[in-house]
N, C-alpha and C positions, 0 to 999 in steps of 0.2 A: 820618316822620323815623327816620333811621337813626343809630345811635351805636354806636361800638366802644370798649370800656373794658377795662381790666385789673384784675381783682379778685383778692384773695387768697383762696385755697381754704383750707378747715379743715385740710388737711395741711401747709400751709406754702407750697405752690407758688403760682405765679401763673397764672391763666387769662385768655384773651383771650375777652371775650364781645361779641356782636353783639346790641344790643337795638333792636328796631323798635316804634316806638310808632304806634298808629292812633287817631285822635280819633274817639270814637263817642258823644260827648256828646250830639249830637243824634238819636241812635237810642234810641228809648224803650225798647227791650229791653235796653239796655245802660247808656246814661247815664253813661258812663265813657270813660277812655282804656285801651285794651288794649296791653299790652306783651308782645311775643314775643321770647325770649331763646334763644340758642343758643352754645354753647361751640365757638369757632373755634381753640382752642389747637393741637389736633393738625393741622389744615390749614395754619395758619400755620408750624408746624414743619416740615411736608412741603415747603411752599413754599420755605423757608429751606434746607432740605437739598437740593432740586432746584436752586436757584440756586447752592449751593456745588458740586454735582457738576458743572453746566454750566461753571462757573468753572474748576474743575480740568480738565475735559476740553479747555476752550479754551486754557488754559495749556499742557497736555501737547501738544496737536496743534501749536500755534504753535512751540514751542520744541523739538519733537522733532528728534533728529539725523538723522532719514531724511526723504525727501521724502513728504507726505501730501497727499491729495486727497479731498474727497467729491464723489461725482458722481452725477447723476440715473441712471436704469437705462439712459438712451440714451447715457450717455457724457458728457453735458456737466457739466463741474466748476462746482460753486457754492461751493467752499471750497478753499483751498491754502494751504500754508505756506511759510515763507521758504526751507527746505530744498530743496522742489521748485523753487522759482523760481531757486535757484542751480544745481541740477542741470542744468536746461534753458536757462538763460541768458535767460529770457523774463520780462517783467514780470507781476505778479499780475493786473492788468486783462486783460492779453492771454490768460493762462491761463483766467481766469473767462469768457472769450468763445469758449473752445475746447472740444473734447471730448478725452478721454484717447487716442483713436485719432488726433487731430492730432499728437500728440507722438511716436507710434510710427512707427519706419521702415515705409515701405509694404510691404517685404518681410515684415514681421513681424506685419502687422495682421491677416490671417486667423486665424493661431493665437490672437490676442488675441480677436477676435469668437468663435471657437469655444469658447475657455474661458469668455467671459462667458455664452454661450448655455447651457453646461451649469450654470453657477451659477444663472442665472434659472429653469432648469427644475427646479433642485432635485436634480440628480443629483450635485453636488459642494457642499461646505460653503464652500470657498474654492478659489482658484486662484493658483499660482504659476508665473511665466514668467521665463524669461531672454530679454529683448528688447532692441532698440536704440531708444532715444529719438533724435530728430533735435534737436540743440542749436540754439539761435538762430543760430549763426554757420554751421550746415550740417553740422557733423562729428557722427557717430555716438557716442552715449554708451550703453555697455552697462550695462543695470540688471536688477536682480532685481526683479520686480514681483509683488506680492501683493495679491489683491482678494478681499473678503469682502462677502457682501450682508446689508444690514440690512433684516428684514421687519417689518410691522406686527403686531397681535395676531391678524389674520385669517391671517397667513401669507403676505401679499401683498407683493412686493418695494417697498421705499421708496427705497433709494439704496445706493450702493457705497462702501466705504471701501477706498482704494487706497494701498499702502505701496511706496515706491520707494527701494531702495539701490542705489548704483553698485557694479558688479561690476568685478572685475579685467578690464582690457581686453587 
């Protein structure tokens, strides 16, 4: 049986303790109940800090005044914000079933592919391009596109963070 309790520490702080009891009454070498306890306070605090950081990121991402997208390394977007939806005039679900390359004018796609290849190969830390997006109604929208790569602890690519600002046309 597992039990989580809050106990007062001698220094006046509160600690979160996990206690696990094991019934060994029938074991002739023990004939009792063994209770293992461990302090979860630091873990719970770290979990709360992580939740708070995630909420700050979510809020900053969603309410950013510039278009933002998180995409897989193959370019498929898995998170977009309202500003990007407005810049390209496409709905969120439409964007989430698309690739970043789908937004870019066909004449600008090669430079984007090359920049992302350099990024994935580790030759650059981020890329910044002036490209044309294609608005839902078909007209070009000049944007400044910045992309950076998030890597895991082993240095392997995880996903791209893409930021888009309208340029003066």
